[in-house]
matplotlib code that plots the C-alpha trace (Angstrom):
import matplotlib.pyplot as plt

x = [91.1, 93.3, 91.7, 93.1, 90.2, 91.1, 88.2, 88.3, 85.6, 86.3, 82.6, 82.8, 85.9, 84.4, 81.0, 82.7, 85.5, 83.0, 80.8, 84.0, 85.2, 81.8, 82.7, 86.0, 88.2, 91.4, 91.0, 93.7, 92.3, 93.7, 92.4, 94.5, 95.9, 99.7, 99.1, 97.3, 100.0, 102.8, 100.4, 100.1, 104.1, 104.9, 102.3, 102.3, 99.5, 96.8, 94.2, 91.9, 92.2, 88.7, 89.1, 87.0, 87.4, 87.3, 90.8, 93.2, 96.9, 96.2, 92.7, 91.1, 91.7, 95.5, 95.6, 94.3, 96.5, 99.6, 98.2, 97.9, 101.7, 102.7, 100.9, 103.3, 105.8, 103.6, 100.7, 97.3, 95.1, 91.5, 90.4, 87.0, 86.2, 83.4, 81.9, 79.1, 78.7, 75.5, 77.3, 76.6, 80.1, 81.7, 81.5, 83.1, 85.9, 86.6, 86.7, 89.0, 91.5, 92.0, 89.6, 87.7, 84.5, 82.5, 79.6, 78.1, 78.3, 77.0, 77.1, 74.6, 76.3, 74.7, 76.0, 79.4, 79.8, 78.7, 81.3, 84.1, 83.0, 83.4, 86.7, 87.8, 86.8, 88.7, 91.7, 91.8, 91.7, 94.2, 96.5, 96.2, 97.0, 100.0, 101.3, 101.0, 102.8, 105.8, 106.1, 107.4, 104.3, 106.5, 108.4, 106.6, 109.8, 110.3, 110.1, 112.9, 111.4, 110.3, 113.7, 115.8, 113.6, 114.2, 118.0, 117.9, 116.3, 118.7, 121.5, 120.0, 119.8, 123.6, 125.5, 128.7, 127.3, 128.4, 125.9, 126.6, 124.9, 124.9, 124.1, 123.4, 122.1, 121.5, 124.2, 123.4, 119.8, 119.0, 120.2, 117.8, 114.9, 115.8, 116.1, 113.4, 111.1, 109.9, 107.7, 110.5, 112.8, 110.2, 110.5, 114.1, 113.8, 111.4, 113.6, 116.5, 114.3, 113.2, 116.7, 116.3, 113.2, 114.1, 117.3, 118.2, 118.4, 116.3, 115.8, 114.4, 114.0, 115.6, 115.5, 114.6, 117.0, 118.7, 118.5, 119.7, 120.4, 120.9, 122.5, 122.3, 125.0, 126.9, 130.7, 132.1, 134.0, 130.8, 128.5, 131.0, 130.8, 126.9, 126.8, 129.1, 126.7, 123.8, 126.0, 126.4, 122.8, 121.8, 124.2, 123.0, 119.1, 117.2, 114.3, 112.0, 111.3, 109.7, 113.0, 114.7, 115.8, 117.7, 121.0, 121.7, 124.4, 124.6, 127.3, 127.3, 129.0, 129.6, 130.2, 130.2, 128.8, 131.3, 130.8, 129.1, 127.9, 124.5, 122.4, 123.8, 127.5, 126.8, 124.7, 127.4, 130.1, 128.0, 127.2, 130.8, 131.8, 129.0, 130.6, 133.9, 132.4, 131.1, 134.2, 136.2, 134.1, 130.7, 129.4, 131.6, 131.5, 133.5, 133.8, 134.5, 136.2, 135.6, 138.2, 140.4, 139.8, 141.9, 144.4, 144.2, 147.6, 148.0]
y = [97.3, 96.4, 97.1, 97.2, 96.6, 97.2, 96.2, 95.1, 92.5, 89.3, 88.9, 92.3, 91.8, 88.8, 90.3, 93.3, 91.4, 89.2, 92.0, 93.5, 90.1, 89.9, 93.1, 91.5, 93.5, 92.1, 92.6, 92.5, 92.2, 93.2, 93.8, 96.7, 100.1, 99.1, 96.0, 98.2, 100.8, 98.0, 96.9, 100.3, 100.6, 97.2, 97.1, 100.1, 98.5, 99.4, 101.6, 102.2, 102.1, 101.0, 101.4, 101.3, 104.5, 102.0, 100.4, 99.2, 100.5, 103.2, 104.4, 104.9, 108.7, 108.5, 105.8, 108.2, 110.9, 108.5, 107.2, 110.7, 111.4, 107.9, 108.6, 111.6, 108.9, 106.5, 106.3, 108.2, 106.1, 106.6, 106.3, 105.6, 105.7, 103.8, 103.9, 102.4, 105.9, 108.1, 111.3, 114.3, 115.6, 112.3, 113.2, 116.5, 115.0, 112.2, 114.5, 116.9, 113.9, 113.5, 110.8, 110.8, 109.3, 107.9, 105.6, 104.2, 100.4, 97.8, 99.0, 97.9, 96.1, 98.1, 101.4, 99.9, 99.2, 102.6, 104.0, 101.8, 102.9, 106.6, 105.5, 104.1, 107.3, 109.5, 107.4, 107.2, 111.1, 111.4, 108.8, 110.7, 114.0, 112.5, 110.9, 114.3, 116.0, 113.5, 112.5, 114.1, 114.0, 113.4, 110.6, 109.0, 109.1, 111.2, 115.0, 117.1, 118.0, 114.5, 113.1, 115.6, 114.9, 111.1, 111.7, 113.7, 110.9, 108.4, 110.6, 111.1, 107.2, 106.5, 104.8, 104.1, 102.7, 104.3, 106.2, 107.5, 110.1, 110.1, 113.2, 113.0, 115.0, 114.5, 115.8, 118.6, 118.4, 121.8, 120.8, 117.8, 119.9, 122.7, 120.0, 117.6, 119.9, 119.8, 116.6, 114.4, 116.0, 114.7, 111.4, 111.4, 112.4, 109.6, 107.4, 108.2, 107.9, 104.2, 103.1, 103.1, 100.9, 98.1, 99.4, 99.8, 103.0, 106.2, 107.9, 111.4, 114.1, 117.2, 119.6, 119.8, 117.2, 116.5, 113.4, 112.0, 108.7, 108.0, 104.6, 103.8, 101.2, 101.6, 102.9, 105.3, 102.5, 100.4, 103.6, 104.4, 100.9, 101.3, 104.7, 103.5, 100.5, 103.0, 105.5, 102.5, 101.5, 105.3, 105.5, 102.1, 103.4, 104.7, 107.1, 106.9, 110.5, 111.5, 112.5, 109.2, 107.4, 109.5, 108.4, 110.5, 110.3, 111.3, 112.6, 111.5, 112.8, 110.5, 111.6, 109.5, 110.9, 111.7, 112.3, 115.6, 116.1, 117.5, 117.0, 120.3, 119.2, 115.8, 117.2, 120.1, 117.5, 115.4, 118.4, 119.4, 115.8, 116.2, 119.4, 117.7, 115.2, 117.6, 119.7, 116.5, 115.6, 114.3, 110.8, 109.9, 109.1, 111.4, 111.6, 114.3, 113.5, 115.5, 117.8, 117.2, 119.2, 122.3, 122.6, 125.9, 127.5, 129.9]
z = [113.2, 116.2, 119.4, 123.0, 125.5, 129.0, 131.4, 135.0, 134.5, 132.9, 131.8, 130.5, 128.5, 127.0, 126.0, 124.4, 122.6, 121.0, 119.9, 118.1, 116.8, 115.2, 113.5, 112.2, 114.6, 116.3, 120.0, 122.7, 126.1, 129.5, 133.0, 134.4, 133.3, 133.8, 131.6, 129.0, 129.0, 128.3, 125.4, 123.8, 124.1, 122.8, 120.0, 117.5, 115.4, 117.8, 116.3, 119.0, 122.9, 124.4, 128.3, 131.3, 133.7, 136.6, 136.1, 138.9, 138.7, 136.4, 135.9, 132.6, 132.5, 133.3, 130.8, 128.2, 129.2, 128.8, 125.7, 124.2, 125.2, 123.6, 120.3, 119.6, 118.7, 117.0, 114.4, 115.6, 118.0, 118.7, 122.3, 123.7, 127.4, 129.0, 132.5, 134.4, 136.2, 135.6, 136.6, 134.3, 134.8, 133.6, 129.9, 130.4, 132.3, 130.0, 126.9, 128.9, 129.3, 125.7, 124.8, 121.4, 122.5, 125.5, 126.3, 129.3, 130.2, 129.2, 125.4, 122.8, 120.0, 117.3, 118.9, 119.6, 115.9, 114.8, 117.3, 115.7, 112.0, 113.4, 114.7, 111.3, 109.3, 111.8, 111.8, 107.9, 107.7, 110.3, 108.7, 105.2, 106.8, 108.6, 105.1, 103.5, 106.2, 105.9, 102.3, 99.3, 96.9, 93.8, 94.7, 97.7, 100.0, 103.1, 102.6, 104.0, 107.3, 108.4, 107.0, 109.3, 112.2, 112.0, 111.4, 114.6, 116.3, 115.2, 116.4, 119.8, 120.1, 119.2, 121.9, 120.2, 117.0, 113.7, 111.5, 107.9, 105.8, 101.9, 100.3, 96.6, 93.4, 89.8, 87.7, 85.2, 86.1, 84.9, 81.1, 81.6, 82.6, 79.8, 76.9, 77.9, 79.9, 83.4, 83.1, 82.0, 84.6, 87.3, 85.9, 86.2, 89.7, 90.5, 88.6, 91.0, 94.1, 92.8, 93.0, 96.8, 97.1, 99.3, 100.6, 104.1, 105.8, 105.9, 102.6, 101.8, 98.9, 100.7, 97.7, 94.0, 92.7, 96.0, 98.3, 101.7, 102.7, 106.6, 107.3, 111.0, 112.3, 109.1, 109.3, 106.6, 104.5, 104.3, 103.5, 100.5, 99.0, 99.2, 97.8, 94.8, 94.2, 94.1, 91.6, 89.3, 89.5, 88.8, 85.8, 84.2, 84.5, 81.5, 81.4, 78.4, 76.8, 73.5, 72.2, 73.1, 75.9, 78.8, 80.6, 83.6, 86.5, 90.1, 92.5, 96.1, 99.3, 102.5, 106.0, 109.1, 112.5, 115.2, 119.0, 119.5, 116.1, 115.6, 112.5, 110.8, 111.6, 109.8, 107.2, 106.3, 106.0, 103.4, 101.4, 101.6, 100.2, 97.5, 96.4, 96.3, 94.2, 91.7, 91.5, 90.9, 87.7, 88.7, 88.7, 91.5, 95.3, 97.7, 101.6, 104.1, 107.4, 110.6, 111.2, 114.4, 117.3, 117.6, 120.5, 122.5, 123.4, 126.0]

ax = plt.figure().add_subplot(projection="3d")
ax.plot(x, y, z, "-o")
ax.set_aspect("equal")
plt.show()
């Protein structure tokens, strides 16, 4: 694991870091709360925050609160607070601050290692739950809720850069299910999703056979070219079945974000463009531009 160790004493940092390194952990050390908070912000790979309660700048309890707020936008983090205090009320205060565990300094190596193993078990379970909550189980891509959450975050971050959205689905998918069965239909869905492995952007399954592809930094013209490349790749693919190889096509709708657009505005235009592609014969890419603002007259 990657562990951030925040401890005022240089000797204390060295002793504890050596204990953790003998376990095979990667340890980042700092001597005050401000430095620890910066490291947490800059390094999303930190698994465990091990901090003394007695820290200059930002004390251990405040650091714990700040780390919990930061953890809302990153992978789960396990927090252990340590102190040389013998006050009985300390444990209650530490756990109420959001810490997972507490021990008194100096730690015994065997006890420290046992606490790290406990942290590993909990983090593994938390990450599995997080993965299940964000991922479509059939394809392994983002699920609808998480895709649109990330799209909303991208829109909030925009500062003049372009962002395009591609919405696509499988042409005549019901016919595939009816003829070949739902198991083969699932393989067709998986085949389409696999076309996006290694491609830039944010990709998710938002419906039965419907997908969305967000392209931050991508203007409409480039997004159309990228969508056409995907359309050709899908059309060229083959899915095996007991009744013989299956070829299928997709229709794609593309829209670009404009100032003031919400997630719903952008999604609606991409969906309208997808509808246009379907109505125009399927197996094609269509676009939908934003309507110009209406002038109000007296």
